[in-house]
MDTraj code that builds the backbone (N, CA, C; nanometers):
import mdtraj as md
import numpy as np

residues = "UNK UNK UNK UNK UNK UNK UNK UNK UNK UNK UNK UNK UNK UNK UNK UNK UNK UNK UNK UNK UNK UNK UNK UNK UNK UNK UNK UNK UNK UNK UNK UNK UNK UNK UNK UNK UNK UNK UNK UNK UNK UNK UNK UNK UNK UNK UNK UNK UNK UNK UNK UNK UNK UNK UNK UNK UNK UNK UNK UNK UNK UNK UNK UNK UNK UNK UNK UNK UNK UNK UNK UNK UNK UNK UNK UNK UNK UNK UNK UNK UNK UNK UNK UNK UNK UNK UNK UNK UNK".split()
xyz = np.array([
    [-2.8576, 4.5684, 9.9098],
    [-2.9112, 4.4327, 9.9113],
    [-2.8665, 4.3655, 10.0407],
    [-2.9570, 4.2975, 10.1095],
    [-2.9201, 4.2306, 10.2337],
    [-2.8259, 4.1131, 10.2065],
    [-2.7486, 4.0789, 10.3076],
    [-2.6574, 3.9648, 10.2964],
    [-2.7399, 3.8365, 10.2839],
    [-2.6965, 3.7485, 10.1944],
    [-2.7704, 3.6250, 10.1692],
    [-2.7035, 3.5075, 10.2402],
    [-2.7859, 3.4147, 10.2835],
    [-2.7334, 3.2927, 10.3449],
    [-2.6796, 3.2002, 10.2355],
    [-2.6081, 3.0985, 10.2757],
    [-2.5560, 2.9998, 10.1807],
    [-2.6703, 2.9331, 10.1043],
    [-2.7778, 2.9004, 10.1741],
    [-2.8932, 2.8377, 10.1083],
    [-2.9587, 2.9319, 10.0080],
    [-2.9675, 3.0591, 10.0425],
    [-3.0257, 3.1567, 9.9505],
    [-2.9378, 3.1732, 9.8272],
    [-2.8071, 3.1795, 9.8458],
    [-2.7149, 3.1894, 9.7322],
    [-2.7245, 3.0654, 9.6438],
    [-2.7305, 2.9480, 9.7059],
    [-2.7415, 2.8237, 9.6291],
    [-2.8701, 2.8229, 9.5472],
    [-2.9803, 2.8666, 9.6076],
    [-3.1085, 2.8702, 9.5363],
    [-3.1016, 2.9652, 9.4177],
    [-3.0398, 3.0806, 9.4381],
    [-3.0272, 3.1766, 9.3282],
    [-2.9391, 3.1221, 9.2167],
    [-2.8324, 3.0516, 9.2507],
    [-2.7465, 2.9930, 9.1478],
    [-2.8205, 2.8877, 9.0665],
    [-2.9059, 2.8095, 9.1328],
    [-2.9860, 2.7096, 9.0612],
    [-3.0781, 2.7785, 8.9610],
    [-3.1398, 2.8888, 9.0021],
    [-3.2288, 2.9617, 8.9122],
    [-3.1502, 3.0204, 8.7954],
    [-3.0381, 3.0840, 8.8231],
    [-2.9554, 3.1417, 8.7166],
    [-2.9084, 3.0331, 8.6209],
    [-2.8641, 2.9207, 8.6749],
    [-2.8190, 2.8087, 8.5920],
    [-2.9318, 2.7583, 8.5027],
    [-3.0498, 2.7401, 8.5582],
    [-3.1630, 2.6894, 8.4815],
    [-3.2014, 2.7845, 8.3695],
    [-3.2079, 2.9128, 8.3995],
    [-3.2435, 3.0117, 8.2977],
    [-3.1358, 3.0186, 8.1899],
    [-3.0106, 3.0161, 8.2292],
    [-2.8998, 3.0254, 8.1332],
    [-2.8981, 2.9053, 8.0389],
    [-2.9070, 2.7864, 8.0956],
    [-2.9028, 2.6644, 8.0144],
    [-3.0226, 2.6596, 7.9199],
    [-3.1411, 2.6894, 7.9710],
    [-3.2606, 2.6859, 7.8869],
    [-3.2540, 2.7923, 7.7776],
    [-3.2113, 2.9117, 7.8134],
    [-3.2039, 3.0209, 7.7152],
    [-3.1052, 2.9891, 7.6042],
    [-2.9902, 2.9400, 7.6405],
    [-2.8906, 2.9057, 7.5394],
    [-2.9407, 2.7925, 7.4506],
    [-3.0026, 2.6936, 7.5108],
    [-3.0586, 2.5846, 7.4318],
    [-3.1640, 2.6320, 7.3341],
    [-3.2508, 2.7216, 7.3793],
    [-3.3554, 2.7763, 7.2920],
    [-3.2932, 2.8550, 7.1775],
    [-3.1935, 2.9366, 7.2083],
    [-3.1283, 3.0151, 7.1028],
    [-3.0662, 2.9249, 6.9965],
    [-2.9986, 2.8193, 7.0390],
    [-2.9367, 2.7268, 6.9437],
    [-3.0444, 2.6549, 6.8640],
    [-3.1483, 2.6089, 6.9330],
    [-3.2546, 2.5326, 6.8671],
    [-3.3314, 2.6163, 6.7656],
    [-3.3525, 2.7435, 6.7948],
    [-3.4331, 2.8283, 6.7077],
    [-3.3534, 2.8900, 6.5928],
    [-3.2249, 2.8622, 6.5868],
    [-3.1402, 2.9223, 6.4840],
    [-3.1689, 2.8678, 6.3442],
    [-3.2535, 2.7690, 6.3358],
    [-3.2883, 2.7139, 6.2049],
    [-3.2312, 2.5753, 6.1859],
    [-3.2507, 2.5213, 6.0671],
    [-3.2037, 2.3852, 6.0395],
    [-3.0528, 2.3729, 6.0641],
    [-3.0144, 2.2605, 6.1212],
    [-2.8741, 2.2360, 6.1527],
    [-2.8418, 2.0898, 6.1246],
    [-2.8324, 2.0559, 5.9943],
    [-2.8042, 1.9163, 5.9588],
    [-2.6774, 1.8658, 6.0269],
    [-2.6894, 1.7513, 6.0884],
    [-2.5757, 1.6926, 6.1567],
    [-2.5371, 1.7662, 6.2837],
    [-2.6158, 1.8642, 6.3224],
    [-2.5929, 1.9442, 6.4434],
    [-2.4546, 2.0095, 6.4446],
    [-2.4016, 2.0407, 6.3252],
    [-2.2679, 2.1004, 6.3153],
    [-2.2609, 2.2369, 6.3830],
    [-2.3608, 2.3208, 6.3585],
    [-2.3597, 2.4550, 6.4177],
    [-2.3725, 2.4453, 6.5699],
    [-2.4572, 2.3573, 6.6189],
    [-2.4739, 2.3407, 6.7635],
    [-2.3436, 2.2938, 6.8281],
    [-2.2786, 2.1966, 6.7665],
    [-2.1527, 2.1450, 6.8205],
    [-2.0457, 2.2539, 6.8206],
    [-2.0369, 2.3296, 6.7114],
    [-1.9399, 2.4389, 6.7031],
    [-1.9663, 2.5430, 6.8113],
    [-2.0922, 2.5758, 6.8333],
    [-2.1284, 2.6735, 6.9365],
    [-2.0911, 2.6229, 7.0751],
    [-2.1262, 2.4993, 7.1053],
    [-2.0953, 2.4429, 7.2370],
    [-1.9440, 2.4313, 7.2580],
    [-1.8707, 2.3971, 7.1532],
    [-1.7238, 2.3900, 7.1630],
    [-1.6644, 2.5280, 7.1920],
    [-1.7171, 2.6315, 7.1269],
    [-1.6680, 2.7676, 7.1496],
    [-1.6977, 2.8125, 7.2925],
    [-1.8142, 2.7768, 7.3436],
    [-1.8488, 2.8106, 7.4819],
    [-1.7519, 2.7413, 7.5776],
    [-1.7197, 2.6168, 7.5483],
    [-1.6278, 2.5417, 7.6345],
    [-1.4898, 2.6069, 7.6376],
    [-1.4387, 2.6461, 7.5226],
    [-1.3073, 2.7110, 7.5157],
    [-1.3082, 2.8424, 7.5939],
    [-1.4141, 2.9220, 7.5763],
    [-1.4244, 3.0500, 7.6466],
    [-1.4312, 3.0292, 7.7982],
    [-1.5089, 2.9317, 7.8415],
    [-1.5218, 2.9045, 7.9852],
    [-1.3898, 2.8539, 8.0431],
    [-1.3204, 2.7682, 7.9696],
    [-1.1903, 2.7191, 8.0166],
    [-1.0909, 2.8344, 8.0312],
    [-1.0950, 2.9266, 7.9370],
    [-1.0070, 3.0434, 7.9440],
    [-1.0381, 3.1256, 8.0692],
    [-1.1669, 3.1449, 8.0961],
    [-1.2059, 3.2223, 8.2150],
    [-1.1658, 3.1519, 8.3441],
    [-1.1742, 3.0190, 8.3463],
    [-1.1316, 2.9443, 8.4644],
    [-0.9842, 2.9697, 8.4937],
    [-0.9028, 2.9719, 8.3889],
    [-0.7597, 2.9988, 8.4055],
    [-0.7388, 3.1421, 8.4541],
    [-0.8076, 3.2367, 8.3905],
    [-0.7940, 3.3777, 8.4283],
    [-0.8342, 3.4022, 8.5730],
    [-0.9386, 3.3343, 8.6176],
    [-0.9906, 3.3543, 8.7534],
    [-0.9166, 3.2693, 8.8567],
    [-0.8249, 3.1875, 8.8080],
    [-0.7504, 3.0950, 8.8952],
    [-0.8461, 3.0055, 8.9743],
    [-0.9540, 2.9678, 8.9074],
    [-1.0536, 2.8798, 8.9688],
    [-1.0066, 2.7350, 8.9574],
    [-1.0678, 2.6484, 9.0349],
    [-1.0346, 2.5059, 9.0328],
    [-1.0707, 2.4498, 8.8951],
    [-0.9698, 2.4198, 8.8118],
    [-1.0002, 2.3769, 8.6753],
    [-1.0783, 2.2460, 8.6682],
    [-1.0478, 2.1521, 8.7569],
    [-1.1176, 2.0233, 8.7526],
    [-1.2657, 2.0424, 8.7862],
    [-1.2936, 2.1148, 8.8932],
    [-1.4329, 2.1390, 8.9338],
    [-1.5063, 2.2181, 8.8259],
    [-1.4422, 2.3221, 8.7740],
    [-1.5048, 2.4047, 8.6718],
    [-1.5334, 2.3279, 8.5440],
    [-1.4380, 2.2486, 8.4989],
    [-1.4577, 2.1738, 8.3745],
    [-1.5618, 2.0641, 8.3900],
    [-1.5657, 2.0011, 8.5066],
    [-1.6684, 1.8992, 8.5311],
    [-1.8073, 1.9621, 8.5266],
    [-1.8215, 2.0758, 8.5925],
    [-1.9494, 2.1469, 8.5937],
    [-1.9855, 2.1947, 8.4536],
    [-1.8884, 2.2492, 8.3815],
    [-1.9090, 2.2944, 8.2440],
    [-1.9564, 2.1795, 8.1559],
    [-1.8906, 2.0648, 8.1659],
    [-1.9310, 1.9482, 8.0865],
    [-2.0742, 1.9061, 8.1187],
    [-2.1103, 1.9120, 8.2465],
    [-2.2472, 1.8760, 8.2860],
    [-2.3491, 1.9700, 8.2216],
    [-2.3222, 2.1003, 8.2263],
    [-2.4164, 2.1968, 8.1691],
    [-2.4246, 2.1844, 8.0172],
    [-2.3100, 2.1702, 7.9511],
    [-2.3108, 2.1572, 7.8051],
    [-2.3803, 2.0284, 7.7624],
    [-2.3638, 1.9222, 7.8388],
    [-2.4331, 1.7966, 7.8085],
    [-2.5840, 1.8134, 7.8228],
    [-2.6245, 1.8880, 7.9261],
    [-2.7674, 1.9118, 7.9454],
    [-2.8258, 1.9890, 7.8274],
    [-2.7534, 2.0900, 7.7812],
    [-2.8000, 2.1662, 7.6652],
    [-2.8098, 2.0746, 7.5440],
    [-2.7054, 1.9991, 7.5195],
    [-2.7007, 1.9112, 7.4034],
    [-2.8140, 1.8089, 7.4051],
    [-2.8383, 1.7492, 7.5198],
    [-2.9434, 1.6483, 7.5312],
    [-3.0823, 1.7067, 7.5079],
    [-3.1006, 1.8317, 7.5452],
    [-3.2326, 1.8924, 7.5347],
    [-3.2582, 1.9627, 7.4013],
    [-3.1581, 1.9736, 7.3157],
    [-3.1779, 2.0439, 7.1888],
    [-3.2883, 1.9817, 7.1048],
    [-3.2949, 1.8501, 7.1030],
    [-3.3991, 1.7825, 7.0252],
    [-3.5388, 1.8174, 7.0737],
    [-3.5534, 1.8354, 7.2036],
    [-3.6845, 1.8707, 7.2588],
    [-3.7203, 2.0159, 7.2310],
    [-3.6180, 2.1004, 7.2176],
    [-3.6419, 2.2435, 7.2004],
    [-3.6643, 2.2841, 7.0549],
    [-3.6111, 2.2066, 6.9617],
    [-3.6246, 2.2430, 6.8200],
    [-3.7691, 2.2331, 6.7766],
    [-3.8159, 2.3318, 6.7025],
    [-3.9539, 2.3234, 6.6530],
    [-3.9681, 2.2085, 6.5549],
    [-4.0807, 2.1420, 6.5621],
    [-4.1083, 2.0295, 6.4718],
    [-4.1564, 2.0836, 6.3378],
    [-4.1136, 2.0188, 6.2293],
    [-4.1607, 2.0580, 6.0957],
    [-4.3080, 2.0217, 6.0837],
    [-4.3854, 2.1117, 6.0263],
    [-4.5282, 2.0831, 6.0039],
    [-4.5426, 2.0123, 5.8702],
    [-4.6216, 1.9092, 5.8709],
    [-4.6403, 1.8327, 5.7486],
    [-4.7804, 1.8475, 5.6974],
])
top = md.Topology()
chain = top.add_chain()
for i, resn in enumerate(residues, 1):
    res = top.add_residue(resn, chain, resSeq=i)
    for name in ("N", "CA", "C"):
        top.add_atom(name, md.element.get_by_symbol(name[0]), res)
traj = md.Trajectory(xyz[None], top)
């Protein structure tokens, strides 16, 4: 694979981020009824704990990583209502 420029890497990260966030949101939304969004909250909390653990393991900047993580998890959470199938009446 040829060496990528900073702009090319940034563009690829945006695509990966978009696909990851959308895919995870769809998976949570399609899991079925979730009164009070308990299952969604539990899932997002587990993802946060796992990501925080990886940040420590990788010796990454915890503040930057957690801020970014919170942004992505918030985006998923905000979009769950749009992704859930509507009940047919």
